[in-house]
C-alpha positions as CSV (number, residue, x, y, z in Angstrom):
1,X,-233.2,44.0,84.7
2,X,-232.8,40.9,87.0
3,X,-230.5,38.0,86.1
4,X,-233.5,35.6,85.7
5,X,-235.3,38.1,83.4
6,X,-232.1,38.5,81.3
7,X,-232.0,34.7,81.0
8,X,-235.7,34.7,79.9
9,X,-235.0,37.4,77.3
10,X,-231.9,35.6,76.2
11,X,-233.8,32.4,75.7
12,X,-236.5,34.2,73.7
13,X,-233.9,35.8,71.4
14,X,-232.1,32.5,70.9
15,X,-235.3,30.8,70.0
16,X,-236.3,33.7,67.8
17,X,-239.5,33.9,70.0
18,X,-240.5,37.5,69.4
19,X,-244.2,37.2,70.3
20,X,-246.0,39.6,72.6
21,X,-246.9,37.5,75.7
22,X,-249.8,38.7,77.8
23,X,-249.2,39.5,81.4
24,X,-251.6,36.8,82.5
25,X,-249.7,34.2,80.4
26,X,-246.2,35.3,81.3
27,X,-243.8,33.1,83.3
28,X,-242.6,34.3,86.7
29,X,-239.4,36.1,85.5
30,X,-241.2,37.9,82.7
31,X,-244.1,38.9,85.0
32,X,-241.6,40.3,87.5
33,X,-240.1,42.4,84.7
34,X,-243.6,43.6,83.6
35,X,-244.3,44.6,87.3
36,X,-241.1,46.7,87.3
37,X,-242.2,48.4,84.0
38,X,-245.7,49.2,85.4
39,X,-244.4,50.4,88.7
40,X,-244.3,54.2,87.9
41,X,-247.9,54.0,86.7
42,X,-248.9,51.9,89.6
43,X,-247.5,54.5,92.1
44,X,-248.8,57.6,90.3
45,X,-251.5,56.6,87.8
46,X,-252.8,60.2,87.6
47,X,-249.4,61.6,86.3
48,X,-249.0,62.1,82.6
49,X,-245.2,61.5,82.9
50,X,-245.8,58.0,84.3
51,X,-247.7,57.1,81.2
52,X,-245.4,58.8,78.6
53,X,-242.3,57.3,80.1
54,X,-243.7,53.8,79.9
55,X,-241.4,51.8,77.6
56,X,-240.1,55.0,75.9
57,X,-236.5,54.3,76.6
58,X,-236.6,51.1,74.6
59,X,-238.7,52.7,71.8
60,X,-236.1,55.5,71.5
61,X,-233.2,52.9,71.4
62,X,-235.0,51.0,68.6
63,X,-235.5,54.2,66.7
64,X,-231.9,55.2,67.0
65,X,-230.7,51.8,66.0
66,X,-233.1,51.8,63.0
67,X,-231.8,55.2,61.9
68,X,-228.2,53.8,62.1
69,X,-229.2,50.8,60.1
70,X,-230.8,53.0,57.4
71,X,-227.4,54.8,57.0
72,X,-225.5,51.6,56.3
73,X,-224.7,50.1,52.9
74,X,-225.6,46.5,52.2
75,X,-222.0,45.4,52.7
76,X,-221.8,47.4,56.1
77,X,-225.1,45.8,57.3
78,X,-223.7,42.3,56.4
79,X,-220.5,43.0,58.3
80,X,-222.2,44.6,61.4
81,X,-225.3,42.4,61.6
82,X,-224.0,40.1,64.3
83,X,-223.1,43.1,66.5
84,X,-226.4,45.0,65.9
85,X,-228.8,42.1,66.2
86,X,-228.5,41.6,70.0
87,X,-229.0,45.3,70.6
88,X,-232.2,45.3,68.5
89,X,-233.5,42.2,70.2
90,X,-232.9,43.4,73.7
91,X,-234.9,46.7,73.0
92,X,-237.5,44.8,71.0
93,X,-238.1,42.2,73.8
94,X,-238.5,45.1,76.3
95,X,-241.1,46.7,74.0
96,X,-242.8,43.3,73.9
97,X,-242.9,43.2,77.7
98,X,-244.4,46.7,77.8
99,X,-247.1,45.7,75.2
100,X,-247.7,42.4,76.9
101,X,-248.4,44.2,80.2
102,X,-250.6,46.9,78.5
103,X,-253.9,45.1,79.0
104,X,-253.1,44.7,82.7
105,X,-252.4,48.4,82.9
106,X,-255.8,49.2,81.3
107,X,-257.5,46.7,83.6
108,X,-256.0,48.4,86.7
109,X,-257.0,51.8,85.4
110,X,-260.6,50.6,84.9
111,X,-261.1,48.3,87.8
112,X,-258.8,49.7,90.4
113,X,-257.6,53.3,90.0
114,X,-260.7,54.8,88.5
115,X,-263.2,52.6,90.4
116,X,-261.6,53.4,93.8
117,X,-261.3,57.1,93.0
118,X,-264.9,57.3,91.8
119,X,-266.1,55.8,95.1
120,X,-264.0,58.2,97.1
121,X,-265.1,61.2,95.1
122,X,-268.7,60.3,95.5
123,X,-268.3,59.8,99.3
124,X,-266.2,62.9,100.0
125,X,-267.8,65.4,97.5
126,X,-264.4,67.0,97.5
127,X,-263.5,68.9,94.3
128,X,-259.9,67.7,94.6
129,X,-261.1,64.1,94.6
130,X,-263.3,64.8,91.5
131,X,-260.3,66.4,89.8
132,X,-258.1,63.3,90.6
133,X,-260.8,61.1,89.1
134,X,-260.9,63.2,86.0
135,X,-257.1,63.0,85.7
136,X,-257.2,59.2,86.0
137,X,-259.8,58.9,83.2
138,X,-257.6,61.1,81.0
139,X,-254.5,59.1,81.8
140,X,-256.3,55.9,80.7
141,X,-257.0,57.4,77.3
142,X,-253.4,58.7,77.1
143,X,-252.1,55.3,77.8
144,X,-254.1,53.8,75.0
145,X,-252.6,56.4,72.7
146,X,-249.1,55.7,74.0
147,X,-249.3,52.0,73.2
148,X,-249.7,53.0,69.6
149,X,-246.3,54.7,69.8
150,X,-244.9,51.5,71.2
151,X,-246.5,49.4,68.5
152,X,-244.9,51.6,65.9
153,X,-241.5,51.2,67.5
154,X,-242.1,47.4,67.6
155,X,-242.9,47.4,63.9
156,X,-239.7,49.1,63.0
157,X,-237.8,46.8,65.3
158,X,-239.3,43.7,63.7
159,X,-238.4,44.9,60.2
160,X,-234.8,45.5,61.3
161,X,-234.4,42.1,63.1
162,X,-235.7,40.4,59.9
163,X,-233.2,42.4,57.8
164,X,-230.3,41.5,60.1
165,X,-231.3,37.8,60.3
166,X,-231.2,37.8,56.5
167,X,-227.8,39.6,56.4
168,X,-226.3,37.0,58.9
169,X,-227.7,34.1,56.8
170,X,-226.3,35.7,53.7
171,X,-222.9,36.1,55.3
172,X,-222.9,32.5,56.5
173,X,-223.9,31.2,53.0
174,X,-221.1,33.2,51.5
175,X,-218.6,31.7,53.9
176,X,-219.9,28.2,53.1
177,X,-219.6,28.8,49.4
178,X,-216.1,30.2,49.8
179,X,-215.0,27.2,51.8
180,X,-216.6,24.8,49.3
181,X,-214.9,26.7,46.4
182,X,-211.5,26.4,48.1
183,X,-211.9,22.6,48.5
184,X,-212.8,22.2,44.8
185,X,-209.7,24.0,43.5
186,X,-207.0,21.4,42.4
187,X,-203.8,21.5,44.2
188,X,-201.1,23.3,42.3
189,X,-198.8,20.8,40.5
190,X,-195.2,20.8,41.5
191,X,-192.9,21.8,38.6
192,X,-191.1,18.8,37.0
193,X,-187.4,18.6,38.0
194,X,-185.1,20.1,35.4
195,X,-183.5,17.4,33.2
196,X,-179.7,17.4,33.4
197,X,-178.7,18.2,29.8
198,X,-175.0,18.4,30.6
199,X,-172.8,16.1,28.4
């Protein structure tokens, strides 16, 4: 991830902007990141591995973090929320970038990869070209199915981020109440000096 993209993701997390931004509407830094994410498919659009690896690292990280969160008690979540939240948001924003670029991937399959391969297969009459075209059409369908996996990971991530935001707010409120309570307590009175009862 480039420094400029890290800054973009950092600003999004800070502003709690967790929307999926379409490739066409993305700023330059986010679009650069999307291009990196799409690179494997762009180089080998006929390969199943290129499709199934798209965004899967972030999806797996979100799943692992969510399973960890499930194993924590409410008190443990409250204590660890500030450490866990940045990890969730980083993976979540990467999934957002993958989903934001997904329509562009589908456009390329339809208007570039498949269209160009169909033209070449028609011209060459070569069985290998026809097989390549068939693979491309299947990969387009595989990609649509794969985005459902990413959407599922995003849904779990959104639930976790909301839960952690609430935990952090709860912790901050408890700290404010504790501070307010300490200021309300009257200062302990000093014991009166003993009276000299000697004669």
